[in-house]
Structures are given as structure tokens and as C-alpha cells.
DRENLUM-12663 format. One record per residue: residue number from 1; y, x, z of N, C-alpha, C in turn. Coordinates in steps of 0.2 Angstrom, whole numbers, plus 5000, padded with zeros to 4 digits. Layout:
DRENLUM-12663
resi,n_yy,n_xx,n_zz,ca_yy,ca_xx,ca_zz,c_yy,c_xx,c_zz
NUM,Y,X,Z,Y,X,Z,Y,X,Z
...
This chain:
DRENLUM-12663
resi,n_yy,n_xx,n_zz,ca_yy,ca_xx,ca_zz,c_yy,c_xx,c_zz
1,4970,5126,4875,4971,5122,4881,4976,5125,4885
2,4980,5121,4888,4985,5123,4893,4985,5119,4899
3,4985,5123,4905,4984,5120,4912,4991,5121,4915
4,4993,5116,4919,4999,5117,4923,4998,5113,4929
5,5000,5116,4935,5000,5112,4941,5006,5108,4942
6,5005,5102,4944,5010,5097,4945,5010,5095,4952
7,5015,5098,4956,5015,5096,4963,5019,5089,4964
8,5016,5085,4968,5019,5078,4969,5022,5077,4976
9,5022,5082,4980,5025,5082,4987,5019,5082,4992
10,5021,5083,4998,5016,5084,5003,5017,5078,5008
11,5012,5077,5012,5012,5072,5017,5007,5074,5023
12,5007,5070,5028,5003,5072,5034,4998,5067,5036
13,4992,5069,5039,4987,5065,5041,4985,5068,5048
14,4982,5064,5052,4979,5066,5058,4973,5071,5057
15,4973,5077,5060,4968,5082,5059,4961,5079,5061
16,4960,5075,5066,4954,5072,5068,4951,5068,5063
17,4955,5064,5060,4953,5060,5054,4951,5064,5048
18,4955,5070,5047,4953,5074,5041,4946,5078,5042
19,4945,5079,5048,4939,5083,5049,4933,5080,5053
20,4934,5073,5054,4928,5069,5057,4926,5072,5064
21,4919,5073,5064,4916,5075,5070,4917,5082,5072
22,4920,5086,5067,4920,5093,5068,4925,5094,5074
23,4924,5098,5079,4929,5099,5085,4935,5103,5082
24,4941,5101,5085,4947,5104,5083,4947,5112,5085
25,4943,5114,5090,4943,5121,5092,4940,5125,5086
26,4936,5122,5081,4933,5125,5075,4938,5124,5069
27,4940,5118,5068,4944,5117,5062,4951,5120,5062
28,4954,5120,5068,4961,5123,5068,4961,5130,5066
29,4955,5134,5066,4955,5141,5064,4956,5142,5057
30,4954,5136,5053,4954,5137,5046,4960,5132,5043
31,4962,5127,5046,4967,5123,5044,4972,5121,5049
32,4978,5123,5049,4983,5122,5055,4985,5114,5056
33,4987,5113,5062,4990,5106,5063,4996,5107,5068
34,5001,5103,5068,5006,5103,5072,5005,5101,5079
35,5011,5100,5083,5010,5098,5090,5007,5091,5090
36,5008,5087,5085,5006,5080,5085,4999,5079,5082
37,4996,5085,5081,4989,5085,5078,4989,5083,5071
38,4994,5084,5067,4995,5082,5060,4994,5088,5056
39,4990,5087,5051,4989,5092,5046,4993,5091,5039
40,4997,5096,5037,5001,5095,5031,4996,5095,5025
41,4997,5091,5020,4992,5090,5014,4997,5090,5008
42,4994,5093,5003,4997,5092,4996,4995,5086,4993
43,4999,5084,4988,4996,5080,4982,4997,5083,4976
44,4992,5088,4974,4993,5092,4969,4989,5090,4963
45,4993,5088,4958,4990,5085,4952,4989,5091,4947
46,4986,5089,4941,4984,5094,4936,4986,5091,4929
47,4990,5095,4925,4991,5093,4919,4988,5097,4914
48,4984,5094,4909,4980,5097,4904,4982,5095,4897
49,4985,5100,4894,4987,5099,4887,4981,5102,4882
50,4978,5097,4879,4972,5099,4875,4973,5096,4868
51,4974,5100,4863,4976,5098,4857,4982,5094,4857
52,4982,5087,4855,4988,5083,4855,4988,5078,4861
53,4984,5080,4866,4984,5075,4872,4986,5079,4878
54,4990,5075,4882,4993,5078,4888,4990,5073,4894
55,4985,5076,4897,4981,5072,4902,4983,5074,4909
56,4985,5069,4913,4987,5070,4920,4982,5068,4924
57,4980,5072,4929,4975,5070,4934,4978,5068,4940
58,4978,5062,4942,4981,5059,4948,4988,5059,4948
59,4991,5055,4953,4998,5054,4953,5002,5055,4959
60,4999,5056,4965,5002,5057,4971,5003,5050,4974
61,5008,5050,4979,5009,5043,4983,5014,5039,4979
62,5018,5041,4975,5023,5037,4972,5029,5036,4977
63,5033,5031,4975,5039,5030,4979,5041,5022,4980
64,5036,5018,4978,5038,5011,4978,5036,5007,4985
65,5032,5010,4989,5031,5007,4996,5038,5008,5000
66,5038,5004,5005,5044,5003,5009,5044,5009,5014
67,5050,5010,5018,5051,5015,5022,5047,5015,5028
68,5045,5009,5030,5040,5009,5036,5033,5012,5034
69,5031,5010,5028,5025,5013,5025,5025,5021,5025
70,5030,5023,5023,5030,5031,5022,5031,5034,5029
71,5034,5030,5034,5035,5033,5040,5029,5035,5043
72,5023,5032,5041,5017,5034,5044,5014,5041,5042
73,5017,5043,5036,5014,5049,5033,5018,5055,5032
74,5024,5055,5035,5028,5061,5036,5029,5065,5029
75,5031,5062,5024,5032,5065,5018,5037,5071,5019
76,5035,5077,5015,5039,5083,5015,5038,5087,5009
77,5042,5092,5009,5042,5097,5003,5047,5095,4998
78,5048,5100,4993,5053,5099,4988,5051,5096,4982
79,5045,5094,4981,5043,5092,4974,5042,5084,4974
80,5043,5082,4968,5041,5075,4966,5037,5075,4960
81,5033,5070,4958,5029,5070,4952,5034,5071,4946
82,5039,5067,4946,5043,5068,4940,5047,5074,4940
83,5050,5077,4945,5053,5083,4945,5048,5089,4943
84,5042,5089,4945,5037,5094,4943,5036,5093,4936
85,5035,5087,4933,5034,5087,4926,5040,5089,4922
86,5046,5088,4924,5052,5090,4921,5052,5098,4921
87,5050,5101,4927,5050,5108,4928,5045,5111,4923
88,5040,5108,4921,5035,5110,4917,5037,5109,4910
89,5042,5105,4908,5044,5104,4902,5042,5097,4899
90,5041,5093,4903,5038,5086,4901,5042,5080,4904
91,5041,5075,4901,5044,5068,4904,5037,5064,4905
92,5038,5058,4909,5033,5054,4909,5031,5051,4903
93,5035,5050,4898,5034,5047,4892,5029,5052,4887
94,5029,5058,4889,5025,5063,4885,5018,5062,4887
95,5016,5059,4893,5009,5059,4895,5005,5054,4891
96,4999,5056,4888,4995,5052,4884,4989,5049,4888
97,4987,5052,4893,4982,5050,4897,4983,5051,4905
98,4981,5047,4909,4981,5048,4916,4974,5046,4919
99,4971,5051,4922,4964,5051,4924,4965,5050,4932
100,4963,5044,4935,4964,5043,4942,4957,5044,4945
101,4956,5049,4950,4950,5051,4953,4947,5045,4957
102,4952,5041,4960,4950,5035,4963,4957,5032,4965
103,4956,5026,4968,4962,5022,4969,4965,5021,4976
104,4964,5026,4980,4967,5027,4986,4974,5028,4985
105,4979,5026,4989,4986,5026,4988,4989,5033,4987
106,4986,5038,4990,4988,5045,4989,4986,5048,4983
107,4982,5045,4979,4980,5047,4972,4983,5043,4966
108,4984,5037,4967,4987,5033,4962,4993,5030,4963
109,4997,5031,4969,5003,5028,4970,5008,5029,4965
110,5008,5035,4962,5013,5037,4957,5012,5034,4950
111,5006,5030,4949,5004,5028,4943,5008,5022,4941
112,5011,5018,4946,5015,5012,4945,5021,5013,4948
113,5026,5010,4945,5033,5010,4948,5037,5004,4947
114,5042,5003,4951,5046,4997,4950,5052,4998,4945
115,5053,4993,4940,5058,4994,4935,5061,4987,4934
116,5067,4986,4936,5071,4979,4936,5067,4974,4940
117,5064,4976,4946,5061,4972,4950,5053,4970,4948
118,5051,4973,4943,5044,4972,4940,5040,4979,4941
119,5034,4978,4943,5029,4983,4943,5026,4985,4936
120,5027,4991,4934,5025,4993,4927,5022,5000,4928
121,5018,5002,4923,5015,5009,4922,5021,5014,4922
122,5020,5019,4926,5025,5024,4926,5025,5029,4920
123,5019,5028,4916,5018,5032,4910,5016,5027,4905
124,5022,5025,4901,5021,5019,4897,5017,5020,4891
125,5017,5027,4889,5013,5029,4883,5006,5031,4884
126,5004,5030,4891,4997,5033,4892,4992,5028,4893
127,4986,5030,4892,4980,5026,4894,4978,5029,4901
128,4976,5024,4905,4974,5025,4912,4966,5025,4912
129,4963,5030,4916,4956,5030,4916,4954,5030,4924
130,4949,5026,4925,4946,5026,4932,4939,5024,4931
131,4934,5025,4936,4927,5023,4935,4927,5016,4936
132,4922,5013,4933,4921,5006,4933,4919,5004,4940
133,4914,5009,4943,4912,5008,4950,4918,5008,4955
134,4922,5012,4954,4928,5012,4959,4933,5006,4958
135,4933,5004,4952,4938,4998,4951,4935,4992,4954
136,4928,4991,4954,4925,4985,4957,4925,4986,4964
137,4925,4992,4967,4925,4993,4974,4932,4992,4977
138,4937,4994,4973,4944,4993,4975,4946,4985,4975
139,4943,4981,4971,4944,4974,4970,4942,4970,4976
140,4937,4973,4979,4934,4969,4985,4932,4974,4990
141,4937,4977,4993,4936,4983,4998,4933,4981,5005
142,4930,4985,5008,4927,4984,5015,4933,4984,5019
143,4933,4982,5025,4938,4981,5030,4941,4988,5032
144,4936,4993,5032,4938,5000,5035,4942,5003,5029
145,4941,5002,5023,4944,5006,5018,4950,5002,5015
146,4951,4995,5016,4956,4991,5013,4963,4993,5013
147,4965,4996,5019,4972,4999,5019,4974,5004,5014
148,4968,5008,5011,4970,5013,5006,4970,5010,4999
149,4968,5004,4998,4968,5001,4992,4974,4996,4992
150,4980,4998,4989,4986,4994,4989,4987,4990,4983
151,4987,4983,4983,4987,4979,4977,4992,4982,4972
152,4998,4983,4974,5004,4985,4969,5002,4992,4965
153,4997,4996,4968,4995,5002,4964,4990,5000,4959
154,4986,4994,4960,4980,4993,4956,4981,4988,4951
155,4983,4982,4953,4983,4976,4949,4987,4977,4943
156,4993,4980,4943,4997,4981,4937,4993,4986,4932
157,4989,4990,4934,4985,4994,4929,4981,4989,4924
158,4978,4984,4927,4974,4980,4922,4979,4975,4918
159,4984,4973,4922,4989,4968,4918,4992,4971,4913
160,4993,4978,4913,4997,4982,4908,4993,4982,4901
161,4986,4981,4902,4982,4983,4896,4981,4990,4894
162,4983,4994,4899,4982,5002,4897,4976,5005,4901
163,4972,5000,4904,4967,5003,4909,4960,5003,4904
164,4957,5009,4905,4950,5010,4903,4945,5012,4908
165,4939,5011,4907,4934,5014,4912,4930,5019,4909
166,4928,5024,4913,4924,5030,4911,4918,5030,4916
167,4913,5034,4913,4906,5033,4917,4904,5040,4918
168,4900,5041,4923,4897,5047,4925,4893,5051,4920
169,4895,5057,4919,4892,5062,4914,4895,5060,4907
170,4900,5056,4907,4903,5055,4900,4909,5060,4899
171,4912,5060,4894,4917,5064,4892,4924,5061,4891
172,4929,5063,4894,4936,5061,4892,4938,5064,4886
173,4937,5071,4886,4938,5075,4879,4932,5079,4879
174,4932,5083,4873,4926,5088,4873,4926,5093,4878
175,4932,5094,4882,4932,5099,4887,4932,5096,4894
176,4932,5090,4895,4933,5087,4901,4927,5082,4902
177,4923,5083,4907,4917,5079,4909,4918,5076,4915
178,4916,5069,4915,4917,5065,4921,4911,5065,4925
179,4912,5067,4932,4907,5067,4937,4909,5063,4942
180,4905,5058,4944,4907,5053,4950,4902,5055,4956
181,4906,5053,4962,4903,5054,4968,4904,5048,4973
182,4900,5046,4977,4901,5040,4981,4902,5040,4988
183,4902,5046,4991,4902,5047,4998,4909,5046,5001
184,4914,5048,4998,4921,5047,5000,4923,5039,4999
185,4922,5037,4993,4923,5030,4991,4919,5030,4984
186,4916,5024,4983,4912,5022,4977,4915,5024,4971
187,4911,5029,4967,4914,5030,4960,4920,5035,4960
188,4921,5039,4965,4926,5044,4964,4924,5049,4959
189,4929,5051,4955,4928,5056,4950,4931,5063,4952
190,4927,5068,4951,4929,5075,4951,4927,5078,4945
191,4932,5078,4940,4931,5080,4933,4930,5088,4933
192,4926,5089,4928,4924,5096,4927,4928,5098,4920
193,4932,5103,4920,4936,5105,4915,4933,5112,4912
194,4931,5112,4906,4929,5118,4902,4935,5122,4900
195,4936,5128,4902,4943,5131,4900,4940,5138,4898
196,4940,5139,4892,4937,5145,4889,4930,5146,4891
197,4928,5151,4895,4921,5153,4897,4921,5150,4905
198,4926,5147,4907,4926,5145,4914,4925,5138,4915
199,4923,5135,4921,4923,5128,4923,4927,5127,4929
200,4932,5123,4928,4937,5122,4934,4935,5115,4936
201,4934,5114,4942,4932,5107,4945,4938,5104,4949
202,4941,5099,4947,4946,5096,4952,4942,5092,4957
203,4941,5095,4963,4937,5092,4967,4939,5086,4971
204,4946,5084,4971,4948,5078,4974,4946,5077,4981
205,4943,5072,4983,4941,5071,4990,4934,5072,4991
206,4930,5075,4986,4924,5077,4988,4924,5083,4993
207,4929,5088,4991,4931,5093,4996,4939,5093,4996
208,4942,5090,5001,4949,5089,5001,4953,5095,5002
209,4950,5100,5006,4954,5106,5007,4948,5112,5007
210,4950,5118,5006,4945,5123,5006,4942,5124,5013
211,4945,5121,5018,4942,5121,5025,4936,5117,5025
212,4936,5112,5020,4930,5107,5020,4924,5110,5016
213,4924,5116,5014,4918,5118,5010,4912,5118,5014
214,4912,5120,5021,4905,5120,5025,4902,5113,5024
215,4896,5113,5022,4893,5106,5020,4894,5101,5026
216,4893,5102,5032,4894,5097,5037,4901,5095,5039
217,4906,5099,5036,4913,5097,5038,4915,5091,5033
218,4913,5085,5035,4915,5079,5031,4921,5076,5034
219,4925,5074,5029,4931,5070,5031,4930,5063,5035
220,4933,5062,5040,4932,5056,5044,4934,5049,5040
221,4937,5050,5034,4939,5044,5030,4933,5042,5025
222,4928,5047,5024,4923,5045,5020,4919,5039,5022
223,4918,5034,5017,4914,5028,5019,4907,5029,5020
224,4904,5034,5017,4897,5036,5017,4896,5043,5019
225,4897,5045,5025,4897,5052,5027,4891,5056,5026
226,4885,5053,5027,4879,5056,5025,4878,5057,5018
227,4880,5052,5014,4880,5053,5007,4885,5059,5005
228,4891,5059,5008,4895,5065,5006,4892,5071,5008
229,4889,5072,5013,4885,5078,5015,4880,5080,5010
230,4876,5075,5007,4871,5077,5002,4875,5079,4996
231,4880,5075,4994,4883,5076,4987,4887,5083,4988
232,4890,5085,4993,4893,5091,4994,4888,5097,4993
233,4882,5096,4997,4877,5101,4997,4875,5103,4989
234,4873,5097,4986,4871,5098,4979,4876,5101,4974
235,4883,5099,4975,4888,5101,4971,4889,5109,4973
236,4890,5110,4979,4891,5117,4981,4886,5122,4978
237,4880,5120,4978,4875,5124,4975,4875,5125,4968
238,4877,5120,4964,4878,5120,4957,4884,5124,4956
239,4890,5123,4960,4896,5127,4958,4895,5134,4959
240,4891,5136,4965,4890,5143,4966,4886,5146,4960
241,4880,5143,4959,4876,5145,4953,4879,5146,4947
242,4884,5142,4945,4887,5142,4939,4894,5145,4939
243,4896,5148,4945,4903,5151,4945,4909,5147,4944
244,4908,5140,4946,4914,5136,4945,4920,5138,4950
245,4926,5136,4947,4932,5137,4951,4934,5130,4954
246,4935,5130,4960,4937,5124,4963,4945,5123,4964
247,4947,5117,4962,4954,5116,4962,4955,5111,4967
248,4960,5112,4972,4960,5108,4978,4967,5104,4977
249,4966,5097,4978,4971,5092,4977,4975,5092,4984
250,4972,5093,4990,4976,5091,4996,4977,5098,5000
251,4974,5103,4998,4975,5109,5002,4982,5112,5001
252,4986,5112,5006,4993,5114,5005,4994,5121,5005
253,4989,5125,5006,4989,5132,5007,4985,5136,5002
254,4980,5133,4999,4975,5136,4994,4975,5131,4988
255,4977,5134,4982,4977,5130,4976,4970,5130,4973
256,4967,5136,4972,4960,5137,4969,4956,5142,4973
257,4949,5142,4972,4945,5147,4975,4939,5147,4971
258,4935,5153,4972,4928,5153,4970,4924,5153,4976
259,4917,5153,4975,4913,5153,4981,4909,5159,4982
260,4907,5160,4988,4902,5166,4989,4897,5164,4994
261,4891,5167,4994,4886,5166,4998,4886,5170,5004
262,4886,5167,5010,4886,5171,5016,4880,5170,5020
263,4879,5173,5026,4873,5171,5031,4874,5164,5033
264,4880,5161,5033,4880,5154,5035,4880,5149,5030
265,4879,5152,5024,4878,5147,5018,4884,5148,5013
266,4885,5144,5009,4891,5144,5004,4897,5143,5007
267,4902,5148,5006,4909,5148,5009,4914,5149,5004
268,4920,5149,5005,4926,5150,5001,4926,5158,4999
269,4927,5159,4993,4927,5166,4991,4934,5168,4990
270,4936,5170,4984,4943,5173,4983,4948,5167,4982
271,4954,5167,4985,4959,5162,4984,4963,5164,4978
272,4965,5160,4974,4970,5161,4968,4973,5155,4966
273,4978,5156,4961,4982,5150,4958,4979,5149,4951
274,4981,5143,4948,4979,5142,4941,4982,5147,4937
275,4989,5149,4938,4992,5154,4934,4988,5160,4934
276,4984,5162,4939,4980,5168,4939,4974,5168,4934
277,4972,5162,4932,4966,5161,4928,4968,5159,4920
278,4974,5159,4919,4977,5157,4912,4974,5162,4907
279,4971,5159,4902,4968,5163,4897,4973,5167,4893
């Protein structure tokens, strides 16, 4: 198995929204914000080469929305999804599978693109996977979450015939187990990747940054925050007990970490990069 980080560019969101009811006097000590209270966030994808399959987890924001849309999110950084794939030695046509943790625009925007005025899959040779629960949720979104589910990102997946559903505790491959969570959005996937003797968890928006590891630090975007709290508590205990490595999609400063037990509970342990754990 081969793992490669695919950076799809950064964007910015309001710090209060990112940290919910946690006071800024606390969260700004662990995650910085600018003078407008905006936090810089990564869209960090993961490419897994497992035997003859090349599996991409999430696709970032993409580029098909208009200038006004992107003006709200202050895109920045030197990376794009395609340039990062090329730097890793791949093209979009090489990808055989795309696993979408959920269908919020910052996770699936790059899955679909415009070509000759039509919306088509950006990865023409890939099968796209999402949980059935998330798909149903995105088709009939609540008013609070509706802006995150953009039809241009979602409907062409089904129309293409390349969409498949996965289920909790199922396996995408022998080494990738599907785990779903409902606090952030219904049926969000945080896949667990067996890599030699290690387990790496792509935590997606279960724990969007390493600053969100404290159980009560729940993102303001979560639709079921009390459920998020419960899910995080259970996951963190499992992760600590089993020595999981957490891979952060949105943390612009920390790629991976392990966990340690402190007098305040489970907290971030050692920070490192995927390149540091390559077998």
C-alpha cells in the first residue's frame, strides 16, 4: 500500500462558526484567526494506492462555482487538486475510486467539473462512493444545512452511473473500513485505513482540526452537536486505546497526530506527517 497527501488548496471560515460555543479566548490559543476572525483551513485529500486501485478520499472545493461564491471563502495557497495529483505522478484518469466522506461543497466540489458546458465527473474512470444515509440527507436537506449541499456537486454523480453506496462497518477494500457518524451531518464517513500494523483514520469533520480534539469543542456547523459530542467521546477513547493515527482534512498546520491521556482527558499527542509513517 502507498499513501500520498493530495492538497487541494486552502479556504477560510469564521472562527466562531468553526468552534461553536467555545470562547475565542480559548480556541485562539490553539488555532489562529486573522483580524476578520477567519481561520485558514486546508482541504487535504488522501490518495491510497492499494494493489491495482488508486483511491482518492475527498476532492476539495473544485472550481466550477462562480466568483461570487468563492469570494465568501477566501481561497488561498499554491495547491489545486489536479496539480497535487500531477506532482504525485498521477492524472485524474488514473483514479479508480473516489470516496466522499460527505457531500458538503468543501469535500465533494472537485468531484464534478464543467466540460463543454456540461457537468461531468472529474474522474471519468472512477467509481464514486458515499453512504446511502448521506445521499438521502443531501437530497432533502434541512434549511440550516441546505447551502452546503450544492446540486451541481451532487446530482451529476447519480446521472453519471458511477455512484455506489457504502455502509457502516463495511469495507471498501480489505484495508479500508467504512465508519459513519451522524453528528456533523447524517452518514458522514471517517474511513479507517489499515497500514501495516497501524490504523490511520481520515477523521473528516468528526474532528476537523487537531484543535477540536477536546470532546466539548464541537464545530458550530454540526447539525446534531450533542450527538457529535457523544460520537467524539466514543471515537477518541477507541482511538487512544488502539493507538490510531488521526489524519486531519482541514487543519492547515497539523497533518497527523496520535493521542495522549492527560489530566484533562485525551488530547493531541505527537504531530507528524504521512511521510513520517511510510512503511
